[in-house]
C-alpha positions, 0 to 999 in steps of 0.5 A, spaced: 500 500 500 502 506 498 504 511 503 499 516 500 493 511 500 495 509 507 495 516 509 488 517 506 485 511 510 488 514 516 485 520 516 478 517 514 479 513 520 480 519 524 474 522 521 470 517 523 472 516 530 471 523 531 464 523 529 463 517 533 466 520 539 461 526 537 455 522 537 457 518 544 458 525 547 451 527 545 448 521 548 452 522 555 450 529 555 443 527 555 444 521 560 448 526 565 444 532 564 437 530 562 434 535 566 437 541 563 435 543 556 440 544 551 441 545 543 446 542 539 448 547 533 450 543 527 449 548 521 451 545 514 456 550 510 455 548 503 459 553 500 465 550 496 470 555 499 468 553 506 470 545 505 475 543 509 477 536 513 481 535 519 488 537 516 486 544 514 491 549 515 489 555 512 488 560 517 483 564 513 479 559 512 479 556 519 477 563 522 471 564 517 469 557 519 469 560 526 466 566 525 460 562 521 459 558 527 459 564 532 454 567 528 450 560 528 450 560 535 448 567 536 442 566 532 440 561 536 441 565 543 437 571 541 431 566 539 432 562 545 432 569 549 425 571 546 422 565 547 
């Protein structure tokens, strides 16, 4: 197996592991804090220029994603305060 193919398989395995971990943490939060209302914000940013993976190192792109995440959170924070 070539080095590039082994690298790709390793990255895919890491991504799958982190996704499983995210789901597990959400289930654990639900068990431990079932009396506390919570919302998981998981918007999809579908613009091609926002595509990334775990190895992303472009700081401008990462900062743009962080800003979109902050805006996403803020939009829900405002709507939950008005309820």
